[in-house]
C-alpha positions as CSV (number, residue, x, y, z in Angstrom):
1,M,-4.6,-0.4,10.0
2,T,-3.2,-1.8,13.0
3,R,0.5,-0.2,12.9
4,L,1.5,3.2,13.6
5,P,1.5,5.4,10.4
6,Y,4.7,6.2,8.6
7,D,5.3,9.8,7.0
8,S,5.2,8.0,3.5
9,D,1.5,6.7,4.1
10,L,-1.2,8.1,2.1
11,H,-3.5,10.5,3.5
12,D,-7.3,9.6,2.8
13,D,-7.4,12.2,0.4
14,E,-5.1,11.1,-1.6
15,W,-6.1,7.4,-1.0
16,N,-9.6,8.3,-2.3
17,C,-8.0,10.4,-5.4
18,I,-6.3,6.6,-6.4
19,A,-8.3,4.1,-5.0
20,P,-10.7,3.9,-8.2
21,Y,-7.5,3.1,-10.3
22,V,-6.5,0.2,-8.1
23,E,-9.6,-1.6,-6.5
24,Q,-10.5,-5.1,-7.5
25,K,-12.6,-4.9,-10.4
26,P,-15.3,-7.7,-10.6
27,G,-15.4,-11.0,-12.6
28,P,-13.1,-14.1,-12.8
29,G,-9.9,-14.0,-11.4
30,R,-8.5,-14.7,-7.8
31,K,-9.7,-12.0,-5.1
32,R,-7.1,-10.2,-3.3
33,T,-6.1,-11.3,0.1
34,I,-3.9,-8.4,1.1
35,N,-4.6,-4.7,1.7
36,I,-3.8,-3.0,-1.5
37,R,-3.8,0.5,0.1
38,E,-0.9,-1.1,2.4
39,V,1.0,-2.1,-0.7
40,I,0.9,1.2,-2.1
41,N,1.7,2.6,1.3
42,A,4.8,0.3,0.9
43,L,5.8,1.4,-2.1
44,C,6.0,5.1,-0.9
45,Y,7.9,4.5,2.0
46,L,10.4,2.5,-0.6
47,S,10.9,5.7,-3.2
48,K,10.6,8.2,-0.4
49,T,13.5,6.6,1.8
50,G,15.5,5.2,-0.8
51,C,15.9,1.6,1.1
52,Q,16.2,-1.3,-0.2
53,W,13.4,-3.7,-0.8
54,R,14.2,-6.5,1.5
55,M,14.8,-3.6,3.9
56,L,11.2,-2.6,4.2
57,P,9.6,-2.5,7.7
58,H,8.6,-6.0,8.8
59,D,5.0,-4.8,9.1
60,S,5.1,-4.2,5.2
61,P,2.7,-6.7,3.4
62,P,4.3,-9.7,1.8
């Protein structure tokens, strides 16, 4: 992670619990080009702050 953490970011223990459910499965399909943990952190930020989607910080993934 190259940014400063937010209070809503997942801790390593929390990430280890949900990582098996969101990991890229082998097989056909396009490989991910973004860090899925950053996407989940953005969703947690959105949920915690109640901000609008377009008002997410600029360091959130596209």
